[in-house]
Backbone as ProteinMPNN parsed JSONL, in Angstrom:
{"seq_chain_A": "MGNPHRLRIIAELSRGRVHVSELARRLGMSRPLLYMHLDKLEKAGLVIGQLELSEDGKAMKYYELAPFDLRLTAGEIVAALDADGALDPADGAAADGAAADGAAADGAAAAETGNSHGDKEEGDS", "coords_chain_A": {"N_chain_A": [[0.82, -1.196, 0.0], [1.998, 1.21, 0.665], [3.579, 1.855, -1.473], [4.642, 4.242, -3.836], [3.673, 4.149, -6.502], [1.323, 2.625, -6.25], [-0.156, 4.275, -4.59], [-0.54, 6.444, -6.316], [-2.095, 5.2, -8.268], [-4.426, 4.618, -6.797], [-5.207, 7.241, -6.221], [-5.766, 8.172, -8.815], [-7.831, 6.434, -9.582], [-9.747, 7.302, -7.86], [-11.104, 9.209, -9.183], [-12.869, 7.86, -10.73], [-14.169, 4.979, -12.545], [-12.079, 3.292, -14.897], [-10.597, 2.33, -18.034], [-7.905, 0.026, -18.372], [-5.791, 0.654, -20.175], [-6.135, 3.401, -20.56], [-5.736, 4.243, -17.959], [-3.028, 3.577, -17.638], [-1.918, 5.389, -19.479], [-2.652, 7.863, -18.3], [-1.145, 7.756, -15.97], [1.394, 7.519, -16.914], [2.733, 5.07, -17.049], [4.021, 1.808, -17.676], [2.035, -0.845, -19.061], [2.526, -3.55, -18.118], [3.822, -3.036, -15.61], [1.818, -1.538, -14.362], [-0.266, -3.465, -14.267], [0.91, -5.269, -12.446], [0.9, -3.781, -10.051], [-1.855, -3.229, -9.833], [-2.828, -5.804, -9.485], [-1.833, -6.417, -6.923], [-3.208, -4.472, -5.437], [-5.807, -5.273, -5.94], [-5.867, -7.826, -4.752], [-5.597, -7.021, -2.137], [-8.05, -5.985, -1.72], [-8.661, -3.383, -2.387], [-9.095, -2.333, -4.916], [-11.232, -2.992, -7.738], [-11.359, -5.117, -10.443], [-12.767, -5.499, -13.657], [-13.712, -7.474, -16.337], [-14.82, -6.834, -19.559], [-16.68, -7.202, -22.616], [-16.172, -5.55, -25.661], [-18.111, -3.902, -28.268], [-17.066, -4.881, -30.639], [-16.086, -7.316, -29.869], [-13.723, -7.377, -28.413], [-11.782, -7.99, -25.463], [-12.052, -6.019, -22.639], [-10.52, -4.49, -19.949], [-11.52, -3.027, -17.004], [-11.033, -0.867, -14.201], [-11.842, 0.048, -10.842], [-12.178, 1.837, -7.737], [-12.593, -0.011, -4.743], [-14.938, 0.19, -2.069], [-13.415, 1.314, 0.841], [-11.97, 1.632, 4.123], [-9.221, 2.615, 5.607], [-7.278, 1.425, 8.265], [-4.497, 1.402, 10.259], [-2.048, -0.049, 12.412], [1.108, 0.184, 14.112], [2.053, -2.391, 14.651], [0.603, -3.911, 12.79], [1.691, -2.985, 10.406], [4.333, -3.881, 10.66], [3.818, -6.655, 10.709], [2.77, -6.994, 8.12], [4.994, -6.27, 6.559], [6.721, -8.286, 7.363], [5.362, -10.527, 6.384], [5.634, -10.074, 3.669], [8.28, -10.512, 3.398], [9.946, -8.384, 3.707], [11.299, -7.573, 5.915], [14.403, -7.555, 7.652], [15.776, -10.584, 8.533], [17.634, -10.735, 10.589], [17.016, -8.662, 12.191], [15.898, -8.502, 15.109], [14.41, -6.779, 16.716], [12.303, -5.673, 15.24], [10.77, -7.949, 14.693], [10.092, -8.667, 17.309], [8.464, -6.505, 17.927], [6.22, -7.039, 16.41], [5.267, -9.298, 17.671], [4.514, -8.245, 20.068], [2.174, -6.954, 19.546], [-0.546, -8.563, 19.668], [-2.739, -8.796, 17.951], [-1.815, -8.231, 15.476], [-1.214, -9.965, 13.24], [-3.739, -11.071, 12.698], [-5.16, -8.753, 12.233], [-4.087, -7.567, 9.963], [-5.147, -8.112, 7.354], [-7.724, -7.169, 7.77], [-7.184, -4.517, 8.207], [-6.503, -3.645, 5.694], [-8.907, -3.604, 4.376], [-10.493, -2.171, 6.004], [-12.143, -3.462, 7.709], [-12.309, -4.287, 10.719], [-13.448, -6.101, 12.415], [-13.96, -8.53, 11.257], [-16.387, -8.694, 10.061], [-18.713, -9.204, 7.396], [-18.747, -7.327, 4.409], [-21.282, -5.169, 3.078], [-23.242, -6.772, 0.696], [-21.584, -8.946, 0.415], [-21.309, -12.503, 0.271]], "CA_chain_A": [[0.0, 0.0, 0.0], [2.834, 2.389, 0.783], [4.327, 2.089, -2.695], [4.157, 5.467, -4.493], [2.88, 3.82, -7.689], [-0.014, 2.189, -5.826], [-0.863, 5.467, -4.103], [-0.948, 7.205, -7.508], [-3.194, 4.45, -8.892], [-5.612, 4.859, -5.973], [-5.616, 8.639, -6.435], [-6.362, 8.293, -10.154], [-9.102, 5.709, -9.587], [-10.734, 8.051, -7.072], [-11.85, 10.015, -10.161], [-13.887, 7.011, -11.338], [-13.844, 3.751, -13.266], [-11.289, 3.599, -16.091], [-9.979, 1.23, -18.778], [-6.511, -0.118, -17.953], [-4.893, 1.378, -21.084], [-6.276, 4.821, -20.248], [-5.091, 4.437, -16.659], [-1.585, 3.564, -17.898], [-1.577, 6.678, -20.121], [-2.764, 8.941, -17.313], [-0.086, 7.633, -14.971], [2.694, 7.44, -17.561], [3.279, 3.821, -16.531], [3.856, 0.687, -18.603], [0.923, -1.718, -18.665], [2.952, -4.65, -17.233], [4.038, -2.514, -14.257], [0.501, -1.182, -13.841], [-0.976, -4.702, -13.922], [1.498, -5.823, -11.231], [0.394, -3.016, -8.906], [-3.305, -3.444, -9.754], [-3.028, -7.138, -8.916], [-1.624, -6.319, -5.47], [-4.314, -3.682, -4.878], [-7.021, -6.097, -6.024], [-5.744, -8.86, -3.715], [-5.79, -6.348, -0.852], [-9.449, -5.562, -1.635], [-8.763, -1.932, -2.534], [-9.625, -2.035, -6.248], [-12.014, -4.052, -8.375], [-11.162, -5.21, -11.884], [-13.89, -6.154, -14.324], [-13.491, -7.734, -17.749], [-16.035, -6.648, -20.359], [-16.491, -7.323, -24.058], [-16.593, -4.379, -26.439], [-19.034, -4.239, -29.351], [-16.357, -5.66, -31.663], [-15.66, -8.582, -29.281], [-12.458, -7.264, -27.676], [-11.842, -8.017, -24.001], [-11.664, -4.718, -22.077], [-10.394, -4.572, -18.491], [-11.78, -1.766, -16.31], [-10.766, -0.886, -12.763], [-12.434, 1.091, -10.008], [-11.888, 1.66, -6.315], [-13.548, -0.697, -3.876], [-15.119, 0.985, -0.853], [-12.55, 0.88, 1.94], [-11.599, 2.566, 5.171], [-7.948, 2.051, 6.013], [-6.841, 1.624, 9.648], [-3.243, 0.681, 10.459], [-1.259, 0.138, 13.623], [2.519, -0.137, 13.87], [2.166, -3.852, 14.633], [0.075, -4.423, 11.521], [2.67, -2.654, 9.371], [5.43, -4.82, 10.847], [3.342, -7.974, 10.288], [2.662, -6.985, 6.663], [6.359, -6.293, 6.037], [7.243, -9.615, 7.631], [4.694, -11.443, 5.451], [6.188, -9.821, 2.333], [9.708, -10.783, 3.435], [10.653, -7.105, 3.611], [12.062, -7.332, 7.14], [15.684, -8.235, 7.772], [15.614, -11.639, 9.544], [18.544, -10.496, 11.707], [16.487, -7.53, 12.967], [14.998, -9.058, 16.108], [13.546, -5.757, 17.312], [11.081, -5.549, 14.445], [9.963, -9.149, 14.908], [9.551, -8.577, 18.658], [7.388, -5.523, 17.894], [5.027, -7.688, 15.873], [4.759, -10.214, 18.676], [3.909, -7.467, 21.141], [0.809, -6.625, 19.139], [-1.142, -9.864, 19.439], [-3.734, -8.787, 16.876], [-1.191, -7.746, 14.235], [-1.391, -10.885, 12.126], [-5.161, -11.17, 12.394], [-5.702, -7.47, 11.819], [-3.467, -7.032, 8.748], [-6.102, -8.138, 6.253], [-8.837, -6.285, 8.114], [-6.726, -3.133, 8.056], [-6.504, -3.299, 4.278], [-10.271, -3.377, 3.915], [-11.204, -1.353, 6.98], [-13.078, -4.317, 8.411], [-11.511, -4.746, 11.845], [-14.169, -7.076, 13.228], [-14.217, -9.738, 10.494], [-17.738, -8.665, 9.531], [-18.796, -9.151, 5.955], [-19.188, -6.054, 3.858], [-22.583, -5.219, 2.443], [-23.209, -7.376, -0.609], [-20.785, -10.156, 0.453], [-22.077, -13.724, 0.55]], "C_chain_A": [[0.858, 1.252, 0.0], [3.656, 2.698, -0.448], [3.778, 3.321, -3.407], [3.322, 5.202, -5.745], [1.451, 3.434, -7.302], [-0.822, 3.36, -5.276], [-1.348, 6.32, -5.27], [-2.12, 6.524, -8.211], [-4.487, 4.702, -8.126], [-6.12, 6.276, -6.188], [-6.305, 8.798, -7.789], [-7.721, 7.594, -10.209], [-10.163, 6.406, -8.741], [-11.576, 8.952, -7.974], [-12.924, 9.196, -10.869], [-13.29, 5.83, -12.081], [-13.112, 4.095, -14.562], [-10.724, 2.317, -16.711], [-8.485, 1.205, -18.465], [-5.547, 0.635, -18.875], [-4.945, 2.881, -20.828], [-5.6, 5.138, -18.918], [-3.569, 4.477, -16.829], [-1.135, 4.875, -18.531], [-1.601, 7.818, -19.109], [-1.605, 8.94, -16.325], [1.313, 7.64, -15.589], [3.454, 6.193, -17.144], [3.074, 2.725, -17.574], [2.707, -0.201, -18.121], [1.378, -2.894, -17.813], [3.184, -4.194, -15.787], [2.703, -2.164, -13.6], [-0.272, -2.423, -13.418], [-0.423, -5.332, -12.642], [0.938, -5.111, -9.996], [-1.117, -3.187, -8.744], [-3.617, -4.803, -9.144], [-2.867, -7.11, -7.398], [-2.762, -5.553, -4.807], [-5.616, -4.481, -4.893], [-7.008, -7.189, -4.956], [-5.953, -8.278, -2.318], [-7.226, -5.861, -0.675], [-9.658, -4.07, -1.802], [-9.286, -1.497, -3.894], [-10.368, -3.25, -6.778], [-11.748, -3.983, -9.871], [-12.315, -5.973, -12.506], [-13.591, -6.261, -15.811], [-14.809, -7.618, -18.485], [-15.692, -6.84, -21.826], [-16.997, -6.07, -24.746], [-17.527, -4.845, -27.552], [-18.373, -5.084, -30.429], [-15.744, -6.953, -31.103], [-14.334, -8.555, -28.55], [-12.705, -7.321, -26.176], [-11.288, -6.69, -23.482], [-11.644, -4.838, -20.56], [-10.544, -3.175, -17.899], [-11.491, -1.944, -14.829], [-11.478, 0.28, -12.096], [-12.039, 0.815, -8.562], [-12.995, 0.847, -5.651], [-13.76, 0.221, -2.673], [-14.195, 0.446, 0.246], [-12.302, 2.033, 2.897], [-10.346, 1.977, 5.794], [-7.585, 2.437, 7.445], [-5.599, 0.775, 9.848], [-2.654, 0.975, 11.833], [0.181, -0.2, 13.272], [2.716, -1.651, 13.788], [1.673, -4.465, 13.344], [1.031, -4.143, 10.369], [3.845, -3.62, 9.45], [5.023, -6.212, 10.37], [3.242, -8.06, 8.764], [4.042, -7.024, 6.022], [6.979, -7.67, 6.217], [6.65, -10.628, 6.656], [5.235, -11.284, 4.04], [7.679, -10.141, 2.268], [10.55, -9.523, 3.382], [11.45, -6.78, 4.87], [13.355, -8.131, 7.106], [15.548, -9.296, 8.856], [16.516, -11.44, 10.76], [18.05, -9.374, 12.609], [15.447, -8.032, 13.958], [14.036, -8.049, 16.687], [12.246, -5.632, 16.553], [10.178, -6.758, 14.659], [9.34, -9.135, 16.295], [8.396, -7.588, 18.71], [6.109, -6.131, 17.376], [4.419, -8.616, 16.911], [4.064, -9.463, 19.806], [2.478, -7.072, 20.821], [0.122, -7.919, 18.744], [-2.129, -9.915, 18.3], [-3.125, -8.419, 15.54], [-1.456, -8.679, 13.066], [-2.849, -10.987, 11.717], [-5.707, -9.88, 11.819], [-5.155, -6.95, 10.506], [-4.448, -7.012, 7.581], [-7.276, -7.208, 6.527], [-8.44, -4.831, 7.933], [-6.781, -2.71, 6.602], [-7.902, -2.997, 3.778], [-11.075, -2.511, 4.863], [-12.192, -2.155, 7.805], [-12.352, -4.952, 9.581], [-12.217, -5.794, 12.691], [-14.469, -8.368, 12.49], [-15.63, -9.791, 9.95], [-17.697, -8.637, 8.027], [-19.303, -7.793, 5.524], [-20.559, -6.25, 3.215], [-22.44, -5.772, 1.046], [-22.343, -8.623, -0.653], [-21.698, -11.332, 0.76], [-21.578, -14.378, 1.792]], "O_chain_A": [[0.483, 2.256, -0.605], [4.366, 3.703, -0.476], [2.564, 3.438, -3.569], [2.374, 5.936, -6.025], [0.489, 3.86, -7.942], [-2.035, 3.427, -5.474], [-2.452, 6.863, -5.22], [-3.033, 7.194, -8.694], [-5.526, 4.968, -8.729], [-7.325, 6.493, -6.323], [-7.32, 9.487, -7.891], [-8.658, 8.11, -10.817], [-11.353, 6.127, -8.889], [-12.645, 9.409, -7.57], [-13.794, 9.758, -11.535], [-12.073, 5.706, -12.223], [-13.463, 5.056, -15.245], [-10.415, 1.354, -16.01], [-7.869, 2.259, -18.31], [-4.568, 1.203, -18.39], [-3.918, 3.557, -20.874], [-4.965, 6.182, -18.773], [-2.9, 5.317, -16.228], [-0.091, 5.415, -18.166], [-0.684, 8.638, -19.065], [-1.142, 9.997, -15.896], [2.307, 7.754, -14.872], [4.662, 6.239, -16.912], [2.063, 2.718, -18.277], [2.442, -0.294, -16.923], [0.686, -3.232, -16.853], [2.789, -4.885, -14.848], [2.486, -2.458, -12.425], [-0.867, -2.446, -12.341], [-1.185, -5.869, -11.838], [0.552, -5.754, -9.02], [-1.605, -3.279, -7.617], [-4.566, -4.936, -8.371], [-3.663, -7.706, -6.673], [-3.23, -5.939, -3.736], [-6.428, -4.378, -3.973], [-8.032, -7.447, -4.324], [-6.434, -8.971, -1.421], [-7.587, -5.377, 0.398], [-10.697, -3.538, -1.412], [-9.857, -0.414, -4.02], [-10.161, -4.377, -6.328], [-11.89, -2.929, -10.491], [-12.785, -6.969, -11.955], [-13.261, -5.27, -16.463], [-15.803, -8.228, -18.091], [-14.543, -6.661, -22.23], [-18.093, -5.584, -24.465], [-17.71, -6.045, -27.752], [-19.029, -5.909, -31.065], [-14.965, -7.613, -31.792], [-13.857, -9.599, -28.105], [-13.691, -6.783, -25.674], [-10.183, -6.288, -23.846], [-12.636, -5.242, -19.953], [-9.798, -2.258, -18.243], [-11.678, -3.025, -14.271], [-11.687, 1.338, -12.691], [-11.623, -0.289, -8.212], [-14.176, 1.004, -5.962], [-12.849, 0.957, -2.296], [-14.206, -0.75, 0.538], [-12.403, 3.21, 2.552], [-10.414, 0.936, 6.447], [-7.582, 3.616, 7.799], [-5.633, -0.436, 9.632], [-2.749, 2.09, 12.346], [0.439, -0.811, 12.235], [3.468, -2.133, 12.941], [2.255, -5.432, 12.85], [1.17, -4.961, 9.46], [4.304, -4.123, 8.425], [5.804, -6.882, 9.694], [3.59, -9.085, 8.179], [4.244, -7.738, 5.04], [7.678, -8.165, 5.332], [7.366, -11.496, 6.157], [5.29, -12.257, 3.288], [8.281, -10.051, 1.199], [11.734, -9.578, 3.052], [12.203, -5.805, 4.887], [13.393, -9.249, 6.593], [15.235, -8.957, 9.997], [16.2, -11.923, 11.847], [18.608, -9.156, 13.684], [14.249, -7.992, 13.678], [12.943, -8.421, 17.112], [11.186, -5.498, 17.165], [8.963, -6.614, 14.792], [8.19, -9.541, 16.459], [7.441, -7.8, 19.457], [5.023, -5.785, 17.841], [3.197, -8.713, 17.022], [3.136, -9.981, 20.426], [1.664, -6.878, 21.724], [0.205, -8.329, 17.586], [-2.343, -10.983, 17.727], [-3.85, -8.304, 14.552], [-1.881, -8.226, 12.004], [-3.166, -10.99, 10.527], [-6.625, -9.908, 10.999], [-5.692, -5.982, 9.967], [-4.567, -5.999, 6.891], [-7.766, -6.536, 5.62], [-9.266, -4.003, 7.549], [-7.071, -1.553, 6.3], [-8.066, -2.211, 2.845], [-12.214, -2.152, 4.565], [-13.001, -1.577, 8.53], [-11.827, -6.058, 9.448], [-11.609, -6.328, 13.619], [-15.165, -9.229, 13.028], [-16.045, -10.824, 9.425], [-16.755, -8.107, 7.438], [-20.159, -7.189, 6.17], [-20.937, -7.366, 2.858], [-21.603, -5.297, 0.278], [-22.352, -9.319, -1.668], [-22.725, -11.182, 1.422], [-22.097, -15.42, 2.192]]}, "name": "protein", "num_of_chains": 1, "seq": "MGNPHRLRIIAELSRGRVHVSELARRLGMSRPLLYMHLDKLEKAGLVIGQLELSEDGKAMKYYELAPFDLRLTAGEIVAALDADGALDPADGAAADGAAADGAAADGAAAAETGNSHGDKEEGDS"}
């Protein structure tokens, strides 16, 4: 989430739903790089991608923001970095910080979607 490219993508999508090629043009980003970041944002539940067929039968991928409310604690950030392998294994202080926050691992996914109680969002099955 803290990646500048992903923050720019979120800012651009806040203007509304957009075709991936148009999004790449607006951001001045290659489509492969954009798709990599969109995939991470989609897995985090922050954006929604939808494939549609154009009148001439072409597959068109559109993206929009998913409703979210982001809440983060230091422990959740440490847990997310640890899960991504971004922490130095020799850095015991960071790992100890994650252990001190007992809800860090459980709350990391909830923090990404703003759902801190495990409740289903409206429209979920």
